[in-house]
N, C-alpha and C positions, 0 to 999 in steps of 0.2 A: 504494500500499500504506500503510495507516495505521501510525502509530507503534507501536501495541500489536502488530499483526501482524508488523511488521518485528522487534521485539524477540523475539517468539515464534520466528520463523524463524531468527534469529541464535542464539538459545539452543539450538535443536535442532541446528543446524549445529555449534556448538562442543562440545556434549555428545556428538555422534556422532563427531566427530574424536577427543576425548579417550578415549571408551570404546574405539574401535578401537586407539588407541595403547597404552592399558593392557593390553588383552588380548594384543595381538601382541608387546609388549616381552617378555612371558614365554614365549609358545608356542615360539618357535624360538631362544631365547637361547643354548642349549648348542651350537649349530652351529659357532660360532667357536672352541670349545675342545674339539671332539670329538677331535682328535689328542692334545691334552694328557690328556684323560680316559682315552683308550685306553692311554696309557702309565701313568698312575697306577693304574688298576684292572687292568692287564694283560689287556686285552680286544681282540679283533679289531676291524677297522673295522665289520663287519656287526654285531657284538655291541653295541658301544657305540652304534650308530645306533638301538638299541631305545629309547634315551632320548627319540628324537624320535617313533618309531613309536608308543609306548605312549600319548602324549598325543594324537596325532591319532586313534588308534583309540577312545580314551575319548570324544573329542569326537563322533566319528561315531556311536557307540552311544547317546549321550544326547541329541543335538540334536533329534531329532524329538519326544521326550517333553517336552523343555524348551519347545518351541514350543506344544505342546498344553496344558501347564500354564499358560503365559503367556496363552493364549487365555481362560483361566478367571480367573486371579488378577490379570491386568493387566500392563502393560509395565514401567512405571518401577519398580515394587516388586520385580520379579524381577531387573531389571538392577542396581540398587543393591546389593541383598543379595548377589548373586553377586560384585560387584566387591570388597566387603569381605571376602568369604569367600576370594577369590583369594590374599589376603596370607599366609594360614597355610601352604598347601603351598609357596608360593614361599620362605618362610623355611626350611622343613624341607628343600628341595632343597639349599639352601646348607649345612645341617648334615649332610647324608648322608655316611657314612663307608664306603659300599660301593656298587657298581653296582646291586645289587638294591634297596637302600633308595632310591636316586636314581629308579630305574625306578618304584617304588611311588608316591613323592610326585609324580612327573611325571604318573602316571595320575590322581592326585587333581586336579592342576591341570587336566587335560583335562576332568574332570567338571564343573568349575565355569565353564568358559569359554563354552560355548554359551548360557547365560542372558545373557551379556553381548553377544556379537556377532549371534547369530541374532535375538534379541528386539529389538535395536536396529535392524536393517534392517527388521523388521516394523513397528516404531514409526515409522520414517520413511515407510513405505508407507501407514500409517494417517493420520498426522497432517499430512502435506503433500500438496498437489495433485500430480497426476501429472507436471505440467511441472517441478516442483521436486524430486520424489523421485529422479530419476536423478542430478541434480547433487549432491544430499546424499549419495546413495550413493557418489558419486565422492569427496566430502570424507571420508566414513567410510573408504573404501579408502586415501585419502592418509594419514589418521591411522594406519591399520593398517600401511602400508608404512614410515612413519616409525618406528613402534613396533618393527616387525621389524628394522629397521636399528639402532635404539638399543639394543635388547636385546643383539644380537650385539656391537655395538661396546663397550658398558659392560662386559659380562662379559669380552670379550677384553682390554681395556685394563687392568682391574683384576686379571685373571689374571696379567698381566706385572708390573704395579706392586705389587700386594699379594698377593692369592690369588684363585682363581676363586670361593671361597666368599663373598668380600666382594661380588663382582659380583651374586650372587643377593640378598644383603641390600639392596643399592642398589635392585634391581628391586622388591623387597617395599615399600620406602619409597615409591617412585614409585607403585606400585599403590594404596597406602593414600591418598596425596594425591589421586590421580585419582578414587577412589571418593568422597571428600569433595566435590570439585568437581561431579561429575555429580549427586550427591545434591541439592546446591544449585541447580545450573544447569538440569537437564532439566526441562522443564514437565511437569505431570500431563497424562494423556491427555485429549483433548477429543472425539475422534471414535471412540474405542475402543468397540466393541460386544462386551460380554462373552458368551462362549459359555455355553450353558445348562448345560454340565457336561462332564466328561471324555469321556463316551460321545459327545456331539454333536461335540466337537472331534476325537475319534478318527474319526468319520465323515468330517469334512472332510479329514482327512489322507488317508483312503482314496480320497477323491474326487480329491485331487491326483494319486494314482498312476494315475488313468484319463485324465489330461490328457496328451496326446502332446507338446504343447509344453513342459510342465514336465519331462517324462521326458528329452526331448532336452536341455533345459538342465541338468538334473542330470548328464547324461552329459558335458557339456563341463566342468562343475565338477569332476567326477572327474578329467578329464585335466589341468586347470589345476594342482591341488595335487600330482598324481602328478609333473608335471614340475618343479615348484618343489622338492619334497623330493628328487627324484633329483639335480637340478642342484646345489642349495646344500648338500646334505649331503656329497656326494662330491668336489665342487670343493675343499672345505677339505682333504681328504686329498691330493688332486692337488697343491695349491699349498703344502702343508706339506712335501712330499717335494722332493728335488733335481729340477730345477735351481733351483727357486724358493725353497725353504726359508723360507717366511714364518712368522713367529711368531704367537702367538695375537692380539696386538694388531693385526698387519697383516691377519690373517684377518678380524677383526672389522671393520676399516676397509674391507675390500673391499665390504662390504654397503652402503657409501655409494651404491652403484648404485641402491638403492631410492628414493633421493631424486628421481631423474628421473621414476620412476613416480608418486611422490607429486605432482610438479608437473603432470603430464599427465592424470592420471585425472579430475580435475574437469571436463576438456573433453569427457568421454565422451558426455555427453547431447547436446551440440551436434554431435559427430561422428556420432552415430547418426541424428539428425535430418537431417543434411546428406547422408550417403551411404546410409543404410539400414542396419538392424541387421545383417542377414545378410552383405551385401556388405562392410561395414566389419570385421566380425568375421573374415572369411576373409582380408582383407588383413592384419590385425594378425597372424594366425597365420602367414602367409607371411613376414612380417618376423621373427617369433619364430624360425622355422627358420634364417633367415640369422644370427641372433644366437647360437644355440646352436652352429652349425657354426663360427663365428668363434672360439669358445673353444678350438679345436683348433690355432690358430696358436701357434708357438713363441715367443710374445712376451707378456709380462705385460700391457702396455698394450692389446694387442688382445683378450686374454682378458677384461680388465675391461670393454672396450667391448662384447664379446659378452654378458657377464653383465648389463650395464646394458640392452641391448636386450631380452634374455630377461625380466628382471624387469619391465620397463616393459610389454611386451606382455602378460605374465601378469596383471599388475594391471589393465590395460585390459579384458582378457577377463573377469576377475573382476567389475569393475564393470558390464560389460554384462549378464553373467549374473544377478547379483543384482538389477539394475534390471528385468531381463525378468521375473524371478520376481514381484516385487512388482506389476508391471503386469498379468501374466497370471492370478495368483490373485485372484479376485474376493471370496473370503471365506476366513477362516482363514489369514491371511498368516503369522502365526507358525509354524504347522505346515508351510505350504508352504516358507518359508525354512529351517525346521528340516530338512526332508527334503533340500533343497539342501545345507545344511551337512553333513548325513550323507554324501551322495554325494561332496562335496568332500573330506572327511577320510578317507573310505574310500579315495579315490584316493591321498591322502598316505600312508595305511598301507601301500599297495601299492608306493608309490614307493621307500620305504627298503629293504625286502627284495629287491625286484627290481633296484633299483639296486645293492644290495650284491652280488647275483649277477653283474650285469653287470660291476661293479668287479673281482670275483674273476676273471671269465673273460678280460676284455680291458682292464681299466683304464678311464681317462677316455674314450678313444675309444668304447668299448662303452657307456658311460653316455650319451654324446651320441647314439649311434645309437638307443638305446632312447627317449630323449626325441623324437628326430625321427619315429620310428614313431608315438608317441602323438599328436604334432602332426597328422600326416597323418589319423589316426582322427578327431580332433576337427574338422578341416576338412571331412571327409566328412559328419559328423553335422550340422554347421551348414548345409552346402550341400543335403543331401537331406532333413533332418528339420525344420529350422526353417522357419517360414512364410515364403514368398517375397514377401509383400506388403510395401510400404513402410509405415513407422509412420504412423498417421494424426496429424493435427496435435493432436488431443486426447489422444493417447497420449504422444508425445514431441515437443513443439514445439521450434523452434530455441531453444537456450539459449546465451546469451553466456558465453564462458569468464570466470571470475572473475579 
């Protein structure tokens, strides 16, 4: 690899990781302080979880259109503008004086997030060869997982040390710095083929809906975030109550379990090539079941271990699925990824209210049962709907773990 190509590849990897980090440091940040917000606003667990639901729903509604627009306007322009725009609603979340105001600004956050992460995944698929795309998708997922952990940790810590409002101001500052870095670092598109117009891009999006492999992948994405939202929203209420009685800081620190996923997801391309996409995914889901069941143990260390297993398996499934979308979609990758993101976040939008119903009916054990059922459905989809053939060398060749 020439020096210029190496610099280009490194810049894309770093920009992808930073973009994922800045997007996800915001998206799930309130989870660590949901019990605190429930007390401050006098709302039930299900009502305050709307703070999470409204963002995921906004993402789901706008993601496919974001992809279509990016297929016309270009990738970098859309990514950078959205990263700067994210700063405003993040500040306003911290200034909210009512639950309804926070819900509104969280919805605005959700509207500007798809231009960051959906388009970045499409950028990766366009600008890098297939043997590199899965690895960089893993790096992007690692940045996302680190961002998800950092957002919850920072808000939780600052909620105890200062106020939860200071936590969101800190996130806004990080988002602004990240936008500056990506604007400078991310190379301009070299291989992007601009769509002829919105009508043409829309036709490409409809074509994706006739691709059975993409539909099956979208269904798996639905299940991934469904499980994440159910697990990490209601485990906060579970651990904040007796006998654990964890504070906001400790609830934020629990999300250090994401770090394990961040370390392992870059290996995804190598593992897919070694074991086969379908076989490896089924094994990951089986381990995920073990992890979520482990959270029923009456021991905080075992619960944390179960959460670490669950988050790692979920991030690996996400890396596999997003990589599969970029490989399967031969044209209009932004719209293909946008549809995946829509399915993914629709799953998250269902995870909070159905998880809330499970929590109301049977507490944490009912939430665990709900996740286990969804994992069984995901496994069936992978076994019966994903292509059984092993990946060809030109599709996902062996990739050495970084």
